[in-house]
C-alpha positions as a Markdown table, in Angstrom:
| # | Residue | x | y | z |
|---|---|---|---|---|
| 1 | Met | -12.5 | -45.9 | 106.7 |
| 2 | Gly | -14.6 | -43.3 | 106.4 |
| 3 | Ile | -18.0 | -43.2 | 104.9 |
| 4 | Ser | -17.0 | -41.0 | 102.2 |
| 5 | Asn | -13.6 | -41.9 | 101.5 |
| 6 | Ala | -15.2 | -45.6 | 101.4 |
| 7 | Leu | -17.7 | -44.7 | 99.0 |
| 8 | Lys | -15.2 | -43.1 | 96.7 |
| 9 | Thr | -12.8 | -46.2 | 96.7 |
| 10 | Val | -15.9 | -48.6 | 95.9 |
| 11 | Phe | -16.5 | -45.5 | 92.7 |
| 12 | Leu | -12.8 | -45.8 | 91.9 |
| 13 | Leu | -12.5 | -49.1 | 91.9 |
| 14 | Thr | -15.4 | -49.3 | 89.9 |
| 15 | Leu | -14.4 | -47.0 | 87.3 |
| 16 | Leu | -11.0 | -48.9 | 87.3 |
| 17 | Thr | -12.2 | -52.2 | 86.4 |
| 18 | Gly | -14.5 | -51.1 | 83.7 |
| 19 | Leu | -11.4 | -49.4 | 82.3 |
| 20 | Phe | -10.2 | -52.5 | 81.9 |
| 21 | Leu | -12.8 | -54.4 | 80.6 |
| 22 | Phe | -13.1 | -50.9 | 78.3 |
| 23 | Met | -9.6 | -51.7 | 76.8 |
| 24 | Gly | -10.2 | -55.5 | 76.1 |
| 25 | Glu | -13.2 | -54.9 | 74.2 |
| 26 | Ala | -11.5 | -52.1 | 72.8 |
| 27 | Ile | -8.6 | -54.0 | 71.5 |
| 28 | Gly | -10.3 | -58.0 | 70.9 |
| 29 | Gly | -14.2 | -57.6 | 70.7 |
| 30 | Gln | -16.3 | -59.7 | 73.4 |
| 31 | Gly | -13.3 | -62.4 | 73.2 |
| 32 | Gly | -10.8 | -59.2 | 74.2 |
| 33 | Met | -13.6 | -58.3 | 77.1 |
| 34 | Leu | -13.6 | -62.1 | 78.4 |
| 35 | Phe | -9.4 | -62.2 | 78.5 |
| 36 | Ala | -9.1 | -59.1 | 80.5 |
| 37 | Phe | -12.2 | -60.4 | 82.9 |
| 38 | Val | -9.8 | -63.4 | 83.2 |
| 39 | Leu | -6.7 | -61.5 | 82.9 |
| 40 | Ala | -7.8 | -59.7 | 86.1 |
| 41 | Met | -9.0 | -62.6 | 88.2 |
| 42 | Gly | -6.0 | -64.3 | 87.6 |
| 43 | Met | -3.9 | -61.4 | 88.8 |
| 44 | Asn | -6.1 | -60.5 | 91.4 |
| 45 | Phe | -5.4 | -64.2 | 92.6 |
| 46 | Val | -1.5 | -64.1 | 92.9 |
| 47 | Ser | -1.3 | -60.5 | 94.3 |
| 48 | Tyr | -3.8 | -61.7 | 96.8 |
| 49 | Trp | -1.8 | -65.0 | 98.2 |
| 50 | Phe | 1.3 | -63.1 | 97.2 |
| 51 | Ser | 1.6 | -59.8 | 97.7 |
| 52 | Asp | 2.9 | -59.6 | 101.0 |
| 53 | Lys | 6.0 | -61.4 | 100.3 |
| 54 | Ile | 6.1 | -59.7 | 97.3 |
| 55 | Ala | 6.4 | -56.3 | 98.6 |
| 56 | Leu | 8.5 | -57.5 | 101.5 |
| 57 | Gln | 11.0 | -59.2 | 99.3 |
| 58 | Met | 11.2 | -56.0 | 96.6 |
| 59 | Ala | 11.9 | -53.2 | 100.4 |
| 60 | Gly | 14.9 | -55.6 | 101.1 |
| 61 | Ala | 12.8 | -56.4 | 105.0 |
| 62 | Lys | 13.7 | -58.8 | 107.0 |
| 63 | Glu | 11.7 | -60.6 | 109.4 |
| 64 | Val | 13.1 | -60.2 | 112.8 |
| 65 | Ser | 12.8 | -61.9 | 116.5 |
| 66 | Tyr | 11.7 | -60.6 | 119.5 |
| 67 | Glu | 15.2 | -61.4 | 120.8 |
| 68 | Glu | 16.3 | -59.4 | 117.8 |
| 69 | Ala | 14.4 | -56.6 | 118.4 |
| 70 | Pro | 12.7 | -56.4 | 122.0 |
| 71 | Asp | 11.4 | -52.8 | 122.2 |
| 72 | Leu | 10.1 | -52.6 | 118.3 |
| 73 | His | 8.2 | -56.0 | 119.3 |
| 74 | Arg | 6.7 | -54.8 | 122.2 |
| 75 | Leu | 5.9 | -51.6 | 120.9 |
| 76 | Val | 4.0 | -53.7 | 118.3 |
| 77 | Glu | 2.2 | -56.2 | 120.3 |
| 78 | Gln | 1.2 | -53.3 | 122.6 |
| 79 | Leu | -0.6 | -51.4 | 119.6 |
| 80 | Ala | -2.0 | -53.9 | 117.7 |
| 81 | Thr | -4.1 | -54.8 | 121.2 |
| 82 | Tyr | -5.2 | -51.3 | 121.6 |
| 83 | Ala | -6.3 | -51.3 | 117.8 |
| 84 | Arg | -7.4 | -55.2 | 118.7 |
| 85 | Leu | -5.8 | -57.0 | 116.1 |
| 86 | Pro | -3.4 | -59.9 | 115.7 |
| 87 | Lys | 0.0 | -59.2 | 116.0 |
| 88 | Pro | 1.4 | -58.6 | 113.2 |
| 89 | Arg | 5.0 | -59.9 | 111.6 |
| 90 | Val | 7.8 | -57.8 | 112.8 |
| 91 | Tyr | 10.4 | -57.1 | 109.7 |
| 92 | Val | 13.3 | -54.6 | 109.4 |
| 93 | Ile | 14.6 | -52.9 | 106.4 |
| 94 | Asp | 18.3 | -52.3 | 106.8 |
| 95 | Asn | 18.2 | -48.4 | 104.6 |
| 96 | Pro | 19.0 | -45.0 | 106.3 |
| 97 | Ser | 15.8 | -43.5 | 105.0 |
| 98 | Pro | 13.4 | -43.4 | 107.6 |
| 99 | Asn | 10.0 | -44.9 | 106.2 |
| 100 | Ala | 7.4 | -47.8 | 107.3 |
| 101 | Phe | 4.5 | -50.0 | 105.7 |
| 102 | Ala | 2.3 | -52.4 | 106.1 |
| 103 | Thr | 1.3 | -55.6 | 104.0 |
| 104 | Gly | -0.8 | -58.8 | 104.1 |
| 105 | Arg | -4.1 | -59.8 | 102.6 |
| 106 | Asp | -6.4 | -59.5 | 106.0 |
| 107 | Pro | -5.7 | -59.2 | 109.7 |
| 108 | Lys | -4.7 | -62.6 | 110.8 |
| 109 | His | -1.6 | -62.8 | 107.8 |
| 110 | Ala | -0.3 | -58.9 | 108.2 |
| 111 | Ala | 3.5 | -57.7 | 108.7 |
| 112 | Val | 5.1 | -54.3 | 109.4 |
| 113 | Ala | 7.8 | -53.5 | 108.3 |
| 114 | Val | 10.2 | -50.4 | 109.4 |
| 115 | Thr | 13.4 | -49.2 | 108.1 |
| 116 | Thr | 16.6 | -49.0 | 110.5 |
| 117 | Gly | 16.6 | -45.3 | 109.7 |
| 118 | Ile | 13.3 | -44.5 | 111.1 |
| 119 | Leu | 14.6 | -46.3 | 114.2 |
| 120 | Arg | 16.7 | -43.7 | 114.5 |
| 121 | Thr | 15.2 | -40.8 | 113.0 |
| 122 | Leu | 11.4 | -40.5 | 115.8 |
| 123 | Asn | 11.8 | -40.7 | 119.1 |
| 124 | Thr | 9.3 | -44.1 | 120.7 |
| 125 | Asn | 6.0 | -42.2 | 120.9 |
| 126 | Glu | 6.4 | -40.6 | 117.2 |
| 127 | Leu | 7.2 | -44.4 | 116.1 |
| 128 | Ala | 4.4 | -45.3 | 118.6 |
| 129 | Gly | 2.2 | -43.1 | 115.8 |
| 130 | Val | 4.0 | -44.4 | 112.6 |
| 131 | Leu | 3.3 | -48.0 | 113.7 |
| 132 | Ser | -0.4 | -47.4 | 115.0 |
| 133 | His | -0.8 | -45.7 | 111.4 |
| 134 | Glu | 0.4 | -48.7 | 109.7 |
| 135 | Leu | -1.9 | -50.9 | 111.9 |
| 136 | Ala | -5.0 | -49.0 | 110.6 |
| 137 | His | -4.3 | -49.8 | 107.3 |
| 138 | Val | -4.3 | -53.5 | 108.3 |
| 139 | Lys | -8.1 | -52.4 | 110.4 |
| 140 | Asn | -9.3 | -50.6 | 107.4 |
| 141 | Arg | -8.1 | -53.8 | 104.9 |
| 142 | Asp | -6.3 | -51.1 | 102.7 |
| 143 | Thr | -3.3 | -54.0 | 102.2 |
| 144 | Leu | -6.1 | -55.6 | 100.4 |
| 145 | Ile | -7.3 | -52.6 | 98.6 |
| 146 | Ala | -3.9 | -51.8 | 97.5 |
| 147 | Thr | -3.1 | -55.1 | 96.2 |
| 148 | Val | -6.2 | -55.2 | 93.9 |
| 149 | Val | -5.6 | -51.6 | 93.0 |
| 150 | Ala | -1.9 | -52.2 | 91.9 |
| 151 | Ala | -3.3 | -55.6 | 89.8 |
| 152 | Val | -6.1 | -54.2 | 87.7 |
| 153 | Ala | -3.6 | -50.4 | 87.0 |
| 154 | Gly | -0.9 | -53.2 | 86.6 |
| 155 | Ala | -3.0 | -55.4 | 84.0 |
| 156 | Ile | -4.2 | -52.0 | 81.9 |
| 157 | Met | -1.0 | -51.0 | 81.3 |
| 158 | Met | -0.5 | -54.8 | 80.3 |
| 159 | Leu | -3.2 | -54.4 | 77.6 |
| 160 | Ser | -1.8 | -50.9 | 76.5 |
| 161 | Arg | 1.5 | -52.6 | 75.3 |
| 162 | Met | -0.6 | -55.4 | 73.8 |
| 163 | Ala | -2.6 | -52.4 | 72.2 |
| 164 | Gln | 0.7 | -51.4 | 70.8 |
| 165 | Trp | 2.1 | -54.0 | 69.6 |
| 166 | Ala | -1.3 | -55.1 | 67.7 |
| 167 | Met | -1.0 | -51.8 | 66.1 |
| 168 | Ile | 2.5 | -52.2 | 65.0 |
| 169 | Phe | 1.9 | -55.5 | 63.2 |
| 170 | Gly | -1.8 | -55.2 | 62.3 |
| 171 | Gly | -3.4 | -57.0 | 64.8 |
| 172 | Gly | -6.7 | -55.6 | 66.9 |
| 173 | Arg | -10.7 | -55.2 | 66.0 |
| 174 | Ser | -10.8 | -55.3 | 62.1 |
| 175 | Asp | -14.7 | -55.1 | 62.3 |
| 176 | Asp | -16.5 | -51.7 | 60.0 |
| 177 | Glu | -17.4 | -49.8 | 62.8 |
| 178 | Gly | -13.4 | -50.2 | 63.9 |
| 179 | Glu | -11.9 | -49.6 | 60.7 |
| 180 | Gly | -10.3 | -46.1 | 59.6 |
| 181 | Ala | -8.5 | -43.0 | 59.9 |
| 182 | Gly | -11.2 | -42.2 | 63.5 |
| 183 | Ser | -10.4 | -46.1 | 64.5 |
| 184 | Leu | -6.5 | -45.3 | 64.5 |
| 185 | Val | -7.1 | -42.2 | 66.0 |
| 186 | Gly | -9.2 | -43.7 | 69.4 |
| 187 | Ser | -6.9 | -46.5 | 69.4 |
| 188 | Leu | -4.5 | -44.1 | 69.6 |
| 189 | Leu | -5.7 | -42.2 | 72.5 |
| 190 | Met | -6.6 | -45.2 | 74.1 |
| 191 | Ile | -3.3 | -47.0 | 73.9 |
| 192 | Ile | -1.9 | -43.1 | 75.9 |
| 193 | Leu | -4.7 | -41.8 | 77.8 |
| 194 | Ala | -5.8 | -45.1 | 79.4 |
| 195 | Pro | -2.7 | -45.6 | 81.6 |
| 196 | Ile | -2.2 | -42.4 | 82.3 |
| 197 | Ala | -6.5 | -42.7 | 83.8 |
| 198 | Ala | -5.3 | -45.7 | 85.7 |
| 199 | Thr | -2.7 | -44.0 | 87.3 |
| 200 | Leu | -4.6 | -41.1 | 88.4 |
| 201 | Ile | -7.3 | -43.9 | 89.8 |
| 202 | Gln | -4.5 | -45.5 | 91.3 |
| 203 | Leu | -3.1 | -42.3 | 93.4 |
| 204 | Ala | -6.7 | -41.1 | 94.2 |
| 205 | Ile | -7.5 | -44.2 | 96.3 |
| 206 | Ser | -4.1 | -43.8 | 97.8 |
| 207 | Arg | -4.4 | -41.0 | 99.0 |
| 208 | Ala | -7.9 | -41.5 | 100.4 |
| 209 | Arg | -6.5 | -44.9 | 102.4 |
| 210 | Glu | -3.5 | -42.6 | 104.1 |
| 211 | Tyr | -6.0 | -39.7 | 105.1 |
| 212 | Asp | -8.1 | -42.5 | 107.3 |
| 213 | Ala | -4.8 | -44.1 | 108.2 |
| 214 | Asp | -3.7 | -40.9 | 109.9 |
| 215 | Ala | -7.5 | -40.6 | 111.3 |
| 216 | Thr | -7.4 | -44.4 | 112.1 |
| 217 | Gly | -4.2 | -44.7 | 113.7 |
| 218 | Ala | -4.6 | -41.2 | 116.1 |
| 219 | Arg | -7.7 | -43.0 | 117.5 |
| 220 | Val | -5.9 | -46.0 | 118.3 |
| 221 | Leu | -3.1 | -44.3 | 119.7 |
| 222 | Gly | -4.9 | -41.7 | 121.3 |
| 223 | Asp | -2.7 | -39.4 | 120.4 |
| 224 | Pro | -2.8 | -37.1 | 117.2 |
| 225 | Asn | 0.2 | -35.1 | 117.8 |
| 226 | Ala | 2.4 | -37.8 | 118.0 |
| 227 | Leu | 2.0 | -39.1 | 114.4 |
| 228 | Ala | 1.7 | -34.9 | 113.8 |
| 229 | Asp | 5.4 | -34.8 | 114.7 |
| 230 | Ala | 6.9 | -37.6 | 112.8 |
| 231 | Leu | 5.4 | -37.2 | 109.6 |
| 232 | Glu | 7.0 | -33.8 | 109.9 |
| 233 | Lys | 10.6 | -35.6 | 110.8 |
| 234 | Leu | 10.1 | -38.6 | 108.1 |
| 235 | Asp | 9.5 | -35.6 | 105.5 |
| 236 | Ala | 12.6 | -33.2 | 106.7 |
| 237 | Arg | 14.9 | -36.6 | 106.6 |
| 238 | Val | 13.2 | -38.3 | 103.5 |
| 239 | Arg | 14.3 | -35.3 | 101.7 |
| 240 | Val | 17.7 | -35.5 | 102.4 |
| 241 | Val | 18.2 | -39.0 | 102.8 |
| 242 | Pro | 15.4 | -40.4 | 99.9 |
| 243 | Met | 14.7 | -44.1 | 99.5 |
| 244 | Glu | 15.6 | -46.5 | 96.2 |
| 245 | Ala | 12.4 | -48.2 | 96.2 |
| 246 | Asn | 10.2 | -49.8 | 93.5 |
| 247 | Gln | 7.7 | -47.3 | 92.1 |
| 248 | Val | 5.1 | -50.2 | 92.6 |
| 249 | Thr | 5.8 | -50.1 | 96.0 |
| 250 | Ala | 6.4 | -46.6 | 96.5 |
| 251 | His | 2.8 | -46.0 | 97.6 |
| 252 | Leu | 2.7 | -48.8 | 99.8 |
| 253 | Phe | 5.3 | -46.5 | 102.5 |
| 254 | Ile | 3.9 | -43.6 | 104.7 |
| 255 | Val | 5.2 | -41.3 | 103.0 |
| 256 | Asn | 7.0 | -41.2 | 99.8 |
| 257 | Pro | 10.1 | -42.5 | 99.4 |
| 258 | Leu | 11.2 | -41.5 | 96.3 |
| 259 | Ser | 13.2 | -38.4 | 95.5 |
| 260 | Gly | 12.2 | -36.1 | 93.1 |
| 261 | Gly | 9.8 | -37.2 | 90.1 |
| 262 | Leu | 6.5 | -35.6 | 89.9 |
| 263 | Ser | 4.3 | -34.2 | 92.7 |
| 264 | Gly | 1.3 | -32.5 | 93.2 |
| 265 | Leu | -1.5 | -34.7 | 90.4 |
| 266 | Phe | 0.7 | -37.6 | 90.0 |
| 267 | Ser | 2.0 | -38.2 | 94.1 |
| 268 | Thr | 1.2 | -41.5 | 95.5 |
| 269 | His | 0.9 | -39.8 | 98.8 |
| 270 | Pro | -1.6 | -37.2 | 100.2 |
| 271 | Pro | 0.9 | -33.7 | 101.3 |
| 272 | Ile | 2.3 | -33.8 | 104.4 |
| 273 | Gln | 0.9 | -30.4 | 105.2 |
| 274 | Glu | -1.9 | -31.3 | 104.8 |
| 275 | Arg | -1.8 | -34.3 | 106.8 |
| 276 | Val | -0.3 | -32.5 | 109.6 |
| 277 | Ala | -2.7 | -29.9 | 109.6 |
| 278 | Arg | -5.7 | -32.5 | 110.0 |
| 279 | Leu | -4.1 | -34.7 | 112.8 |
| 280 | Arg | -3.7 | -31.4 | 114.5 |
| 281 | Arg | -7.3 | -30.1 | 114.1 |
| 282 | Met | -8.5 | -34.1 | 115.2 |
| 283 | Ala | -6.0 | -33.0 | 118.6 |
| 284 | Met | -7.5 | -29.9 | 119.4 |
| 285 | Gln | -11.4 | -31.0 | 118.8 |
| 286 | Ser | -10.3 | -33.9 | 121.0 |
| 287 | Thr | -9.8 | -34.4 | 124.9 |
| 288 | Gly | -7.8 | -37.5 | 126.2 |
| 289 | Tyr | -5.2 | -37.3 | 123.8 |
| 290 | Gly | -1.7 | -37.4 | 125.1 |
| 291 | Val | -1.0 | -41.4 | 125.8 |
| 292 | Thr | 3.2 | -41.7 | 125.9 |
| 293 | Phe | 5.4 | -44.3 | 125.5 |
């Protein structure tokens, strides 16, 4: 991960955690903050150990053996060698929309999943670009970062709903500083704005991760243009054949699998045009690229 994006990620993760603890304190004082901390630790523990299984199951991914998909296995194995990573488990999602993602708490417990649509849409060199991008997520430990971010952001949403119920039934803080119309307005703003802020922070981290994975994957493969070509194809095809993915796992995929909805500020991915432009500049500024499969 680039230094600037790494620092940005650390800052945003700290901000996200601070927002979570602030919400806990606002709802229940010191006890609420302690509850929020314990809740966050519990969610992170569960997501750390089981997030890969949950993500793969939600995506409908099925692990395939070498005999079932020899070409795909050989390609993943070769790219993992280039990236100096253990070969991840290989999964296929029976879906006509072209996409892919990686998951796992560390390189030794990683998995890559591709849709049947991407296998039909991309040529071998373009598919290698996509798989290199996914292996870059594993190499950069992005899959773990995404797990932590999703867990904390999800917990903030949970606290926001708890605050709503507390207001309805007259619960929450009752100290002198927390009484009156000012407290009511503040609570309403927290309930409305905290989940939005958490979402924006999560999306900012996701975008930084995608840019870094593009660059790292291009270096692993030795051909930025392969991934650039693949992204252009995927972007065009996904618009025609969107994927019915869960909003919780949408940020994992190499291109946004969801059709319509909010874009720009609320997009889980950077603009495809900007990602492609960066890769094209990378190819022009470097020498020795052009590995083909």
